[in-house]
mmCIF file as gemmi writes it, N, C-alpha and C atoms, coordinates in Angstrom:
data_model
loop_
_atom_site.group_PDB
_atom_site.id
_atom_site.type_symbol
_atom_site.label_atom_id
_atom_site.label_alt_id
_atom_site.label_comp_id
_atom_site.label_asym_id
_atom_site.label_entity_id
_atom_site.label_seq_id
_atom_site.pdbx_PDB_ins_code
_atom_site.Cartn_x
_atom_site.Cartn_y
_atom_site.Cartn_z
_atom_site.occupancy
_atom_site.B_iso_or_equiv
_atom_site.pdbx_formal_charge
_atom_site.auth_seq_id
_atom_site.auth_asym_id
_atom_site.pdbx_PDB_model_num
ATOM 1 N N . UNK Axp A 1 ? -28.544 25.644 2.574 1 0 ? 1 A 1
ATOM 2 C CA . UNK Axp A 1 ? -28.312 24.05 3.03 1 0 ? 1 A 1
ATOM 3 C C . UNK Axp A 1 ? -29.45 23.123 2.095 1 0 ? 1 A 1
ATOM 4 N N . UNK Axp A 2 ? -28.928 22.025 1.822 1 0 ? 2 A 1
ATOM 5 C CA . UNK Axp A 2 ? -29.231 20.895 0.558 1 0 ? 2 A 1
ATOM 6 C C . UNK Axp A 2 ? -30.08 19.625 1.263 1 0 ? 2 A 1
ATOM 7 N N . UNK Axp A 3 ? -30.325 19.102 0.179 1 0 ? 3 A 1
ATOM 8 C CA . UNK Axp A 3 ? -31.524 17.697 0.644 1 0 ? 3 A 1
ATOM 9 C C . UNK Axp A 3 ? -30.205 16.245 0.461 1 0 ? 3 A 1
ATOM 10 N N . UNK Axp A 4 ? -29.18 16.953 0.758 1 0 ? 4 A 1
ATOM 11 C CA . UNK Axp A 4 ? -28.051 15.146 0.369 1 0 ? 4 A 1
ATOM 12 C C . UNK Axp A 4 ? -28.067 14.973 1.751 1 0 ? 4 A 1
ATOM 13 N N . UNK Axp A 5 ? -27.467 13.622 1.61 1 0 ? 5 A 1
ATOM 14 C CA . UNK Axp A 5 ? -27.426 13.16 2.739 1 0 ? 5 A 1
ATOM 15 C C . UNK Axp A 5 ? -25.752 13.8 2.851 1 0 ? 5 A 1
ATOM 16 N N . UNK Axp A 6 ? -25.685 13.806 4.301 1 0 ? 6 A 1
ATOM 17 C CA . UNK Axp A 6 ? -24.431 13.851 4.27 1 0 ? 6 A 1
ATOM 18 C C . UNK Axp A 6 ? -22.806 13.215 4.476 1 0 ? 6 A 1
ATOM 19 N N . UNK Axp A 7 ? -21.892 13.578 3.28 1 0 ? 7 A 1
ATOM 20 C CA . UNK Axp A 7 ? -20.993 12.665 3.197 1 0 ? 7 A 1
ATOM 21 C C . UNK Axp A 7 ? -20.444 12.599 4.008 1 0 ? 7 A 1
ATOM 22 N N . UNK Axp A 8 ? -19.171 11.361 4.423 1 0 ? 8 A 1
ATOM 23 C CA . UNK Axp A 8 ? -17.816 10.987 5.158 1 0 ? 8 A 1
ATOM 24 C C . UNK Axp A 8 ? -16.77 11.538 5.136 1 0 ? 8 A 1
ATOM 25 N N . UNK Axp A 9 ? -16.269 12.57 6.094 1 0 ? 9 A 1
ATOM 26 C CA . UNK Axp A 9 ? -15.773 13.997 5.951 1 0 ? 9 A 1
ATOM 27 C C . UNK Axp A 9 ? -13.821 13.172 5.638 1 0 ? 9 A 1
ATOM 28 N N . UNK Axp A 10 ? -13.711 12.257 6.238 1 0 ? 10 A 1
ATOM 29 C CA . UNK Axp A 10 ? -12.804 11.313 7.228 1 0 ? 10 A 1
ATOM 30 C C . UNK Axp A 10 ? -12.663 10.353 5.613 1 0 ? 10 A 1
ATOM 31 N N . UNK Axp A 11 ? -11.557 9.924 4.989 1 0 ? 11 A 1
ATOM 32 C CA . UNK Axp A 11 ? -11.944 8.905 4.265 1 0 ? 11 A 1
ATOM 33 C C . UNK Axp A 11 ? -11.924 7.086 4.806 1 0 ? 11 A 1
ATOM 34 N N . UNK Axp A 12 ? -11.182 7.001 6.071 1 0 ? 12 A 1
ATOM 35 C CA . UNK Axp A 12 ? -11.19 6.46 6.97 1 0 ? 12 A 1
ATOM 36 C C . UNK Axp A 12 ? -12.913 5.77 7.408 1 0 ? 12 A 1
ATOM 37 N N . UNK Axp A 13 ? -13.787 6.429 7.082 1 0 ? 13 A 1
ATOM 38 C CA . UNK Axp A 13 ? -14.496 6.629 8.107 1 0 ? 13 A 1
ATOM 39 C C . UNK Axp A 13 ? -15.6 5.527 6.174 1 0 ? 13 A 1
ATOM 40 N N . UNK Axp A 14 ? -15.219 5.502 5.193 1 0 ? 14 A 1
ATOM 41 C CA . UNK Axp A 14 ? -15.576 4.595 3.891 1 0 ? 14 A 1
ATOM 42 C C . UNK Axp A 14 ? -16.203 2.989 4.552 1 0 ? 14 A 1
ATOM 43 N N . UNK Axp A 15 ? -16.916 2.642 3.969 1 0 ? 15 A 1
ATOM 44 C CA . UNK Axp A 15 ? -17.061 0.837 4.089 1 0 ? 15 A 1
ATOM 45 C C . UNK Axp A 15 ? -16.037 0.729 2.628 1 0 ? 15 A 1
ATOM 46 N N . UNK Axp A 16 ? -15.689 -0.577 3.041 1 0 ? 16 A 1
ATOM 47 C CA . UNK Axp A 16 ? -15.172 -1.297 1.58 1 0 ? 16 A 1
ATOM 48 C C . UNK Axp A 16 ? -15.991 -1.524 1.007 1 0 ? 16 A 1
ATOM 49 N N . UNK Axp A 17 ? -17.62 -1.104 0.519 1 0 ? 17 A 1
ATOM 50 C CA . UNK Axp A 17 ? -18.276 -1.186 -0.635 1 0 ? 17 A 1
ATOM 51 C C . UNK Axp A 17 ? -18.137 -0.133 -0.999 1 0 ? 17 A 1
ATOM 52 N N . UNK Axp A 18 ? -18.334 1.649 -0.297 1 0 ? 18 A 1
ATOM 53 C CA . UNK Axp A 18 ? -17.604 2.534 -0.611 1 0 ? 18 A 1
ATOM 54 C C . UNK Axp A 18 ? -16.877 2.743 -1.44 1 0 ? 18 A 1
ATOM 55 N N . UNK Axp A 19 ? -15.75 2.23 -1.035 1 0 ? 19 A 1
ATOM 56 C CA . UNK Axp A 19 ? -14.164 2.208 -1.59 1 0 ? 19 A 1
ATOM 57 C C . UNK Axp A 19 ? -14.137 1.667 -2.666 1 0 ? 19 A 1
ATOM 58 N N . UNK Axp A 20 ? -14.841 -0.12 -3.064 1 0 ? 20 A 1
ATOM 59 C CA . UNK Axp A 20 ? -14.527 -0.836 -4.024 1 0 ? 20 A 1
ATOM 60 C C . UNK Axp A 20 ? -15.868 -1.116 -5.349 1 0 ? 20 A 1
ATOM 61 N N . UNK Axp A 21 ? -16.997 -0.03 -4.711 1 0 ? 21 A 1
ATOM 62 C CA . UNK Axp A 21 ? -18.124 0.117 -5.933 1 0 ? 21 A 1
ATOM 63 C C . UNK Axp A 21 ? -18.131 0.6 -6.457 1 0 ? 21 A 1
ATOM 64 N N . UNK Axp A 22 ? -17.371 1.724 -6.654 1 0 ? 22 A 1
ATOM 65 C CA . UNK Axp A 22 ? -17.299 2.818 -7.076 1 0 ? 22 A 1
ATOM 66 C C . UNK Axp A 22 ? -17.55 2.803 -7.96 1 0 ? 22 A 1
ATOM 67 N N . UNK Axp A 23 ? -18.536 3.605 -9.786 1 0 ? 23 A 1
ATOM 68 C CA . UNK Axp A 23 ? -18.94 4.081 -10.789 1 0 ? 23 A 1
ATOM 69 C C . UNK Axp A 23 ? -17.314 3.569 -12.039 1 0 ? 23 A 1
ATOM 70 N N . UNK Axp A 24 ? -16.154 4.12 -11.379 1 0 ? 24 A 1
ATOM 71 C CA . UNK Axp A 24 ? -16.047 4.107 -12.667 1 0 ? 24 A 1
ATOM 72 C C . UNK Axp A 24 ? -14.578 3.736 -11.739 1 0 ? 24 A 1
ATOM 73 N N . UNK Axp A 25 ? -12.996 3.125 -12.219 1 0 ? 25 A 1
ATOM 74 C CA . UNK Axp A 25 ? -11.911 3.003 -11.886 1 0 ? 25 A 1
ATOM 75 C C . UNK Axp A 25 ? -11.196 3.717 -11.804 1 0 ? 25 A 1
ATOM 76 N N . UNK Axp A 26 ? -11.078 5.153 -11.542 1 0 ? 26 A 1
ATOM 77 C CA . UNK Axp A 26 ? -10.746 6.295 -11.087 1 0 ? 26 A 1
ATOM 78 C C . UNK Axp A 26 ? -10.209 6.688 -10.064 1 0 ? 26 A 1
ATOM 79 N N . UNK Axp A 27 ? -11.838 6.381 -9.306 1 0 ? 27 A 1
ATOM 80 C CA . UNK Axp A 27 ? -12.508 6.534 -8.085 1 0 ? 27 A 1
ATOM 81 C C . UNK Axp A 27 ? -12.07 5.723 -7.209 1 0 ? 27 A 1
ATOM 82 N N . UNK Axp A 28 ? -11.827 4.126 -7.853 1 0 ? 28 A 1
ATOM 83 C CA . UNK Axp A 28 ? -11.19 3.348 -7.071 1 0 ? 28 A 1
ATOM 84 C C . UNK Axp A 28 ? -10.059 3.433 -6.703 1 0 ? 28 A 1
ATOM 85 N N . UNK Axp A 29 ? -8.965 3.688 -7.554 1 0 ? 29 A 1
ATOM 86 C CA . UNK Axp A 29 ? -7.64 3.868 -7.468 1 0 ? 29 A 1
ATOM 87 C C . UNK Axp A 29 ? -8.218 5.242 -6.27 1 0 ? 29 A 1
ATOM 88 N N . UNK Axp A 30 ? -7.725 6.411 -6.231 1 0 ? 30 A 1
ATOM 89 C CA . UNK Axp A 30 ? -8.544 7.4 -5.343 1 0 ? 30 A 1
ATOM 90 C C . UNK Axp A 30 ? -8.765 6.432 -3.479 1 0 ? 30 A 1
ATOM 91 N N . UNK Axp A 31 ? -9.631 6.191 -4.169 1 0 ? 31 A 1
ATOM 92 C CA . UNK Axp A 31 ? -10.413 5.096 -2.633 1 0 ? 31 A 1
ATOM 93 C C . UNK Axp A 31 ? -8.934 4.723 -2.416 1 0 ? 31 A 1
ATOM 94 N N . UNK Axp A 32 ? -8.376 3.265 -2.685 1 0 ? 32 A 1
ATOM 95 C CA . UNK Axp A 32 ? -6.839 2.416 -2.12 1 0 ? 32 A 1
ATOM 96 C C . UNK Axp A 32 ? -5.833 3.521 -1.763 1 0 ? 32 A 1
ATOM 97 N N . UNK Axp A 33 ? -5.923 4.297 -2.966 1 0 ? 33 A 1
ATOM 98 C CA . UNK Axp A 33 ? -4.667 5.059 -2.621 1 0 ? 33 A 1
ATOM 99 C C . UNK Axp A 33 ? -4.862 6.731 -1.804 1 0 ? 33 A 1
ATOM 100 N N . UNK Axp A 34 ? -5.917 5.663 -0.95 1 0 ? 34 A 1
ATOM 101 C CA . UNK Axp A 34 ? -6.078 7.316 0.06 1 0 ? 34 A 1
ATOM 102 C C . UNK Axp A 34 ? -6.419 6.098 1.668 1 0 ? 34 A 1
ATOM 103 N N . UNK Axp A 35 ? -6.222 4.623 1.431 1 0 ? 35 A 1
ATOM 104 C CA . UNK Axp A 35 ? -5.988 3.928 2.517 1 0 ? 35 A 1
ATOM 105 C C . UNK Axp A 35 ? -5.054 4.485 3.918 1 0 ? 35 A 1
ATOM 106 N N . UNK Axp A 36 ? -4.987 4.626 4.697 1 0 ? 36 A 1
ATOM 107 C CA . UNK Axp A 36 ? -3.883 5.228 5.47 1 0 ? 36 A 1
ATOM 108 C C . UNK Axp A 36 ? -4.061 3.574 6.572 1 0 ? 36 A 1
ATOM 109 N N . UNK Axp A 37 ? -4.396 3.161 6.927 1 0 ? 37 A 1
ATOM 110 C CA . UNK Axp A 37 ? -4.3 2.089 8.196 1 0 ? 37 A 1
ATOM 111 C C . UNK Axp A 37 ? -4.211 0.592 7.721 1 0 ? 37 A 1
ATOM 112 N N . UNK Axp A 38 ? -3.713 -0.552 8.152 1 0 ? 38 A 1
ATOM 113 C CA . UNK Axp A 38 ? -3.381 -2.317 8.132 1 0 ? 38 A 1
ATOM 114 C C . UNK Axp A 38 ? -5.363 -2.722 7.906 1 0 ? 38 A 1
ATOM 115 N N . UNK Axp A 39 ? -6.218 -1.667 8.929 1 0 ? 39 A 1
ATOM 116 C CA . UNK Axp A 39 ? -7.232 -2.232 9.025 1 0 ? 39 A 1
ATOM 117 C C . UNK Axp A 39 ? -8.723 -2.059 7.793 1 0 ? 39 A 1
ATOM 118 N N . UNK Axp A 40 ? -8.196 -1.036 7.601 1 0 ? 40 A 1
ATOM 119 C CA . UNK Axp A 40 ? -9.373 -0.597 6.608 1 0 ? 40 A 1
ATOM 120 C C . UNK Axp A 40 ? -8.756 -1.791 5.954 1 0 ? 40 A 1
ATOM 121 N N . UNK Axp A 41 ? -7.186 -1.931 5.164 1 0 ? 41 A 1
ATOM 122 C CA . UNK Axp A 41 ? -7.064 -2.1 3.595 1 0 ? 41 A 1
ATOM 123 C C . UNK Axp A 41 ? -7.02 -3.653 4.404 1 0 ? 41 A 1
ATOM 124 N N . UNK Axp A 42 ? -6.759 -4.438 5.212 1 0 ? 42 A 1
ATOM 125 C CA . UNK Axp A 42 ? -7.98 -6.294 5.376 1 0 ? 42 A 1
ATOM 126 C C . UNK Axp A 42 ? -9.231 -5.831 5.371 1 0 ? 42 A 1
ATOM 127 N N . UNK Axp A 43 ? -10.358 -5.145 5.667 1 0 ? 43 A 1
ATOM 128 C CA . UNK Axp A 43 ? -11.437 -4.673 5.268 1 0 ? 43 A 1
ATOM 129 C C . UNK Axp A 43 ? -12.011 -5.091 3.99 1 0 ? 43 A 1
ATOM 130 N N . UNK Axp A 44 ? -11.034 -4.248 3.101 1 0 ? 44 A 1
ATOM 131 C CA . UNK Axp A 44 ? -11.108 -3.714 1.398 1 0 ? 44 A 1
ATOM 132 C C . UNK Axp A 44 ? -10.522 -5.482 0.744 1 0 ? 44 A 1
ATOM 133 N N . UNK Axp A 45 ? -9.765 -5.94 0.993 1 0 ? 45 A 1
ATOM 134 C CA . UNK Axp A 45 ? -9.403 -7.552 0.746 1 0 ? 45 A 1
ATOM 135 C C . UNK Axp A 45 ? -10.39 -8.533 1.222 1 0 ? 45 A 1
ATOM 136 N N . UNK Axp A 46 ? -10.514 -8.194 2.033 1 0 ? 46 A 1
ATOM 137 C CA . UNK Axp A 46 ? -12.207 -9.317 3.059 1 0 ? 46 A 1
ATOM 138 C C . UNK Axp A 46 ? -12.995 -9.274 2.381 1 0 ? 46 A 1
ATOM 139 N N . UNK Axp A 47 ? -13.608 -8.07 1.891 1 0 ? 47 A 1
ATOM 140 C CA . UNK Axp A 47 ? -14.629 -7.379 0.778 1 0 ? 47 A 1
ATOM 141 C C . UNK Axp A 47 ? -14.953 -7.272 -0.343 1 0 ? 47 A 1
ATOM 142 N N . UNK Axp A 48 ? -13.349 -7.743 -0.882 1 0 ? 48 A 1
ATOM 143 C CA . UNK Axp A 48 ? -13.012 -7.867 -2.509 1 0 ? 48 A 1
ATOM 144 C C . UNK Axp A 48 ? -12.942 -9.307 -2.663 1 0 ? 48 A 1
ATOM 145 N N . UNK Axp A 49 ? -12.45 -10.087 -1.62 1 0 ? 49 A 1
ATOM 146 C CA . UNK Axp A 49 ? -12.763 -11.49 -2.072 1 0 ? 49 A 1
ATOM 147 C C . UNK Axp A 49 ? -13.885 -12.006 -1.757 1 0 ? 49 A 1
ATOM 148 N N . UNK Axp A 50 ? -14.593 -11.558 -0.917 1 0 ? 50 A 1
ATOM 149 C CA . UNK Axp A 50 ? -15.402 -11.952 -0.611 1 0 ? 50 A 1
ATOM 150 C C . UNK Axp A 50 ? -17.348 -11.59 -2.216 1 0 ? 50 A 1
ATOM 151 N N . UNK Axp A 51 ? -16.686 -10.652 -2.791 1 0 ? 51 A 1
ATOM 152 C CA . UNK Axp A 51 ? -17.475 -9.931 -3.136 1 0 ? 51 A 1
ATOM 153 C C . UNK Axp A 51 ? -17.441 -10.088 -5.287 1 0 ? 51 A 1
ATOM 154 N N . UNK Axp A 52 ? -16.394 -9.88 -4.768 1 0 ? 52 A 1
ATOM 155 C CA . UNK Axp A 52 ? -15.947 -9.37 -6.569 1 0 ? 52 A 1
ATOM 156 C C . UNK Axp A 52 ? -14.355 -10.623 -7.112 1 0 ? 52 A 1
ATOM 157 N N . UNK Axp A 53 ? -13.477 -10.638 -6.505 1 0 ? 53 A 1
ATOM 158 C CA . UNK Axp A 53 ? -12.456 -11.298 -6.315 1 0 ? 53 A 1
ATOM 159 C C . UNK Axp A 53 ? -11.634 -10.943 -7.964 1 0 ? 53 A 1
ATOM 160 N N . UNK Axp A 54 ? -11.756 -9.194 -8.147 1 0 ? 54 A 1
ATOM 161 C CA . UNK Axp A 54 ? -11.203 -9.138 -8.847 1 0 ? 54 A 1
ATOM 162 C C . UNK Axp A 54 ? -9.414 -8.65 -9.026 1 0 ? 54 A 1
ATOM 163 N N . UNK Axp A 55 ? -8.861 -9.204 -9.843 1 0 ? 55 A 1
ATOM 164 C CA . UNK Axp A 55 ? -7.408 -9.731 -9.655 1 0 ? 55 A 1
ATOM 165 C C . UNK Axp A 55 ? -6.729 -7.858 -9.357 1 0 ? 55 A 1
ATOM 166 N N . UNK Axp A 56 ? -6.968 -7.345 -10.873 1 0 ? 56 A 1
ATOM 167 C CA . UNK Axp A 56 ? -6.579 -5.965 -10.648 1 0 ? 56 A 1
ATOM 168 C C . UNK Axp A 56 ? -6.421 -5.461 -9.105 1 0 ? 56 A 1
ATOM 169 N N . UNK Axp A 57 ? -8.318 -5.15 -9.053 1 0 ? 57 A 1
ATOM 170 C CA . UNK Axp A 57 ? -7.695 -4.586 -7.505 1 0 ? 57 A 1
ATOM 171 C C . UNK Axp A 57 ? -7.002 -5.451 -6.384 1 0 ? 57 A 1
ATOM 172 N N . UNK Axp A 58 ? -7.915 -6.999 -6.012 1 0 ? 58 A 1
ATOM 173 C CA . UNK Axp A 58 ? -6.846 -7.062 -4.886 1 0 ? 58 A 1
ATOM 174 C C . UNK Axp A 58 ? -4.89 -6.738 -5.661 1 0 ? 58 A 1
ATOM 175 N N . UNK Axp A 59 ? -4.328 -6.782 -6.547 1 0 ? 59 A 1
ATOM 176 C CA . UNK Axp A 59 ? -2.864 -6.412 -7.176 1 0 ? 59 A 1
ATOM 177 C C . UNK Axp A 59 ? -3.082 -4.686 -6.568 1 0 ? 59 A 1
ATOM 178 N N . UNK Axp A 60 ? -3.69 -4.146 -6.437 1 0 ? 60 A 1
ATOM 179 C CA . UNK Axp A 60 ? -3.745 -2.539 -6.343 1 0 ? 60 A 1
ATOM 180 C C . UNK Axp A 60 ? -3.679 -2.569 -4.904 1 0 ? 60 A 1
ATOM 181 N N . UNK Axp A 61 ? -4.738 -3.138 -3.915 1 0 ? 61 A 1
ATOM 182 C CA . UNK Axp A 61 ? -4.433 -3.184 -2.264 1 0 ? 61 A 1
ATOM 183 C C . UNK Axp A 61 ? -3.251 -4.464 -1.792 1 0 ? 61 A 1
ATOM 184 N N . UNK Axp A 62 ? -2.808 -5.568 -2.424 1 0 ? 62 A 1
ATOM 185 C CA . UNK Axp A 62 ? -2.055 -5.457 -2.28 1 0 ? 62 A 1
ATOM 186 C C . UNK Axp A 62 ? -0.315 -4.206 -2.54 1 0 ? 62 A 1
ATOM 187 N N . UNK Axp A 63 ? -0.474 -3.902 -3.498 1 0 ? 63 A 1
ATOM 188 C CA . UNK Axp A 63 ? 1.385 -2.98 -3.393 1 0 ? 63 A 1
ATOM 189 C C . UNK Axp A 63 ? 0.226 -1.723 -2.466 1 0 ? 63 A 1
ATOM 190 N N . UNK Axp A 64 ? -0.887 -0.852 -2.294 1 0 ? 64 A 1
ATOM 191 C CA . UNK Axp A 64 ? -0.646 -0.651 -1.306 1 0 ? 64 A 1
ATOM 192 C C . UNK Axp A 64 ? -0.372 -1.204 0.469 1 0 ? 64 A 1
ATOM 193 N N . UNK Axp A 65 ? -1.112 -1.893 0.768 1 0 ? 65 A 1
ATOM 194 C CA . UNK Axp A 65 ? -0.288 -3.036 1.953 1 0 ? 65 A 1
ATOM 195 C C . UNK Axp A 65 ? 1.633 -3.078 2.098 1 0 ? 65 A 1
ATOM 196 N N . UNK Axp A 66 ? 2.271 -2.909 0.627 1 0 ? 66 A 1
ATOM 197 C CA . UNK Axp A 66 ? 3.851 -3.168 0.339 1 0 ? 66 A 1
ATOM 198 C C . UNK Axp A 66 ? 3.716 -1.42 0.782 1 0 ? 66 A 1
ATOM 199 N N . UNK Axp A 67 ? 3.468 -0.479 0.292 1 0 ? 67 A 1
ATOM 200 C CA . UNK Axp A 67 ? 3.082 0.878 1.164 1 0 ? 67 A 1
ATOM 201 C C . UNK Axp A 67 ? 3.595 0.904 2.165 1 0 ? 67 A 1
ATOM 202 N N . UNK Axp A 68 ? 2.083 1.004 2.294 1 0 ? 68 A 1
ATOM 203 C CA . UNK Axp A 68 ? 1.964 0.702 4.422 1 0 ? 68 A 1
ATOM 204 C C . UNK Axp A 68 ? 3.099 -0.007 5.291 1 0 ? 68 A 1
ATOM 205 N N . UNK Axp A 69 ? 3.252 -0.178 4.583 1 0 ? 69 A 1
ATOM 206 C CA . UNK Axp A 69 ? 5.059 -1.552 5.137 1 0 ? 69 A 1
ATOM 207 C C . UNK Axp A 69 ? 6.162 -0.553 5.35 1 0 ? 69 A 1
ATOM 208 N N . UNK Axp A 70 ? 6.592 -0.432 3.315 1 0 ? 70 A 1
ATOM 209 C CA . UNK Axp A 70 ? 7.551 -0.041 3.887 1 0 ? 70 A 1
ATOM 210 C C . UNK Axp A 70 ? 7.19 1.998 4.931 1 0 ? 70 A 1
ATOM 211 N N . UNK Axp A 71 ? 6.283 2.106 4.525 1 0 ? 71 A 1
ATOM 212 C CA . UNK Axp A 71 ? 6.272 3.441 5.896 1 0 ? 71 A 1
ATOM 213 C C . UNK Axp A 71 ? 6.387 3.531 6.807 1 0 ? 71 A 1
ATOM 214 N N . UNK Axp A 72 ? 5.695 2.537 7.744 1 0 ? 72 A 1
ATOM 215 C CA . UNK Axp A 72 ? 5.914 2.131 8.628 1 0 ? 72 A 1
ATOM 216 C C . UNK Axp A 72 ? 7.246 1.941 9.186 1 0 ? 72 A 1
ATOM 217 N N . UNK Axp A 73 ? 8.104 1.081 8.033 1 0 ? 73 A 1
ATOM 218 C CA . UNK Axp A 73 ? 9.407 0.55 8.363 1 0 ? 73 A 1
ATOM 219 C C . UNK Axp A 73 ? 10.071 2.094 8.421 1 0 ? 73 A 1
ATOM 220 N N . UNK Axp A 74 ? 10.08 2.989 8.04 1 0 ? 74 A 1
ATOM 221 C CA . UNK Axp A 74 ? 10.687 3.633 7.42 1 0 ? 74 A 1
ATOM 222 C C . UNK Axp A 74 ? 10.297 4.969 8.917 1 0 ? 74 A 1
ATOM 223 N N . UNK Axp A 75 ? 9.668 4.617 9.567 1 0 ? 75 A 1
ATOM 224 C CA . UNK Axp A 75 ? 8.814 5.874 10.645 1 0 ? 75 A 1
ATOM 225 C C . UNK Axp A 75 ? 10.4 5.558 12.11 1 0 ? 75 A 1
């Protein structure tokens, strides 16, 4: 057993802060890529708008929204 706190098993359990305040851009990119529902995506967009307002991150979130919409249309 380790003394480290248990990490969330499902990526949807990550908060917007955990997704978008990662220590490097690769982790942020991966975090955005694992968003699989619009509710989580909207929460991340709201968080980014309220806190950092980084245009590249907002563009990535917009791109992911478009991907999710396309997937939904293809179902």
